[in-house]
N, C-alpha and C positions, 0 to 999 in steps of 0.2 A: 387315438388312444384315450381311454377314460382316465379321470383324475383318480389318484390313490385315496385310500381311506384317511380321514383326519387323524393326526398322530396322537398317541397316548402320551401324557406327560411323563417325563423322565427325571424331574428334579434338577434340570440343568442349571437353573438359576436360583436354587434354594439359598436363602439368606442374603441374596443380592438386592440392591436397590436400583431401580431403572427409571429413567426419564425418557419420554418419547414425545417428539414434536409432531405436529399435524396428525394427531392421533384420534381425531373425531371422525365420524362418518363410517364409511364401509370399505375404505381402502387399505393399503398396506400398513399404514400407521396404526390404525385401530387393530388390525390383525396382529401386529407385533406386540401391542399392549396386552391383548388377550393372551397370546401365547406366552409372554413373559410372566403374566400372572399365573397361568396354568403351570409354568415351569418353576413356580415357587417364589418368584420375585415380589417385592413390595414396589408398586408401580405408581408413578405420577404421570398423568396424561396432560398434555398441553396442546392448545389449538387457539386460533383467534376467534372461532365461532363458539360462543358460550353455550347456546342452547344445544347444539350438536355434541359439545364436549360433555355436558351433563348427561345427555342421553346415552352416550358411549359408556360413561362411568356407571350409569344405572344398569346398562346391559351386562357389563362384567359383574356387577354386584348380584344381579339376578342369576347369572350362570354359576358363579363361584362362591357367592355368599360373603364376599369382601369387596367393599367399594374402594376403588383406587382414589388417591388424592388427585385433584385437578388444579390447573392454573391457566387462566386465560392469558395468551401471549401472542402478540404480532411479532414474528421473528425478524421483521424489517425495521423494528423499532428498538434501538439500543437500550433505552431505559427499561422497556418491557423484558428484554432478554436478561438484563441484570436482575430485574425483579423475579423472573422465573428461576434463575440460579439461586437467589437468596431464599425464595419460597421452598425450593427443592431441598436445600441444605437444612432449612429449619424444620420441615415436615419429615424428611427422611433421615436426617442426621448426617448423611453422606450420600454421594452419588457414585455408585460402582460402575453403572453403565449409562451412557447417553446415546440414544438413537436419533440421529439427525434425519428426519424424514420429510421435512418441508420442501415443497417444490411446486412450480407453476409452469404449465405448458401452454399449448395453443398452436394453431396451424396458420401460418401466413408466409407468403413468398417474400424473399429478401427485398425485392423491388417495391413491395407494398408495406414493408415493415417500418413503423414509426420509431423514433428514438424512445418514446415512452414505452412502446411494446417491448423493445429490446431491453431497456433498463429494468423494467418491472420483472421480467422473467429472470434476468441475471441477479437482481436483488433478492427475490424470494428463493431462488434455487441455489445460488452460489454464495453471494455475500452474506446471507443469513447463516450459512454454514460456518463461515469465518467468524461471525459474531458469536455464535453459540460455542464454538470451539474455544475462542479466546476467553469467554466468560467462565467456562467450566474446567478448563485445564489447570488453573492454579491450585484448586482444591485437590485435584487428582495428583498433581505433582507433589503437593505437601504430603499426601497419603502414600506416595510411592506406588500407587496402583490405580487402575481404572481402565475402562474400555470405551471407545467410541465406535459406533457403527453408522456409517453414512449411506444414504440411499442415492446411488448413482443411476445410470441407465445404460442400456446397450447402445443408445444413440450417442454416447460418448465415444463409441468405436465406429458405428456404422452410419451410412448416409441415408437420409430420408428427406424428401421434398417438404418444404414448408416448416421445417423444424430447426432452422439454422440457429435461432436464439437458444432454444432448449438444449440442443445438442452441444452448443458451445458451453453452456452453463454446466451440463453434466460431464463434459470432458474436463472442465475446470474442477468439478468435484473430485474426479479421479486423480488429477494432478495434485490438488490440495491435500487429499488423503495421503498420498505417498510422501509428500514433503513434510507435512505435520507429523506423520508417523516417525520419521527419522529424528525430529526434535524430541518427540515424546518418549522414545524408546529409552533414552538415558535416565528417564524419570520413572521407569517401570509402568508406563502407560502404552496401551496398544490402540491403534487406529486402523480400521479396515473399512471396506465398502462392499455393498452388494449391488450388482448391476442387473436389474430385471429387464427382460426383453418385452414381454407382453403379459401383464397380470390383469385379469378381468374383474371388474367390479362395476356397480351400477353407474357411478359418475363417469367412468371412462366410456361406457356404452352410450351415455347421454350426449357426450361432447364429440364423439367420433362416428363417422358415417359407417353404415353396414358394409359398404364397399371397401373402405379403408381397413376395417377390422378383418374382413375376409382375406385381404391381401396380406396383412401382417400375420395372420394365422398360418398362411402357406409357408412363411419363412421359418416357422418354429420347428425345432428338431423333433418334437413329439406330436406335431400336427394339431396342437391345441394350445390355448393360452394357459398360463399358470394360474392356479388359485392364489389369491392373496396370501393365504397361510403357508403356501409353499415358499414364497419369498421370505415370509416372516420366520420360517424354519431356519433358513440360512442365516438370518440375523441372530437367531437364538444360538446357533453354533458359534458365530463370530463373537457374541457377547459372553459366551461360556468359557470355562477353563479348558475345554476340549481343544480350543484354538490358541492355546497359550504361546505357540511359537510363530503365530501369524501376525504380522503387522505391515502396514503399507500395501496390503493386497486388495485387489478388486475381484470379487467372486461373481462370475456370470451365472444367471438363471434365465434361460438355458441356451438360447441360440444367439451367436454373435455374427451370423451371416449377413453380409451386405445386401 
């Protein structure tokens, strides 16, 4: 099945302010930043890679005529996370939507996995989500509104060899999303997650063998990988007022099959 046409903007986030982590490069984070800007949001991109971050902001500026704000941040560093929050509030005035996209994978069998490999994936993928949520929630609580969209993974549900650390982290993202959402609901804040199965972009192709990719594609309901913007579309829905009664949910894109 072929990919559908790229969507026309519908003003879903008109007047909103959006912060996206891990937004540099060619993956889901950058696509989410571009889609948010296309949908009318004022956007701040964050990533630890300064050159790629500037290139991503330039690309959006060339496409839309408005350059988004940027802030270099390593989400494993608490001081930098707090600096990102302060920068976002200073430059945007408020943060209506936070998209937590940072994550780190890798393929290694459990018997060969080092403590460092395990801890690094958990820190980037799960603990950073906790840090970002803790940093940004107080201002949202004070405003009695706000939305967080977390990037989980179908591996939080399904088994795949060599992915124990990443799958554990993404299952943690799902559980954290549900629990944090229950706390945030009484303050008027919604927290949901999107769970991509296989979204194709150049970096994934670079770090994954052709054989593994072919096997993963076979598992997909549509017989093809998702475009990164198809995952970003679900993020836009969760960030928008169209999902006003959703919180603590994990939305799959597309296949959950083990």
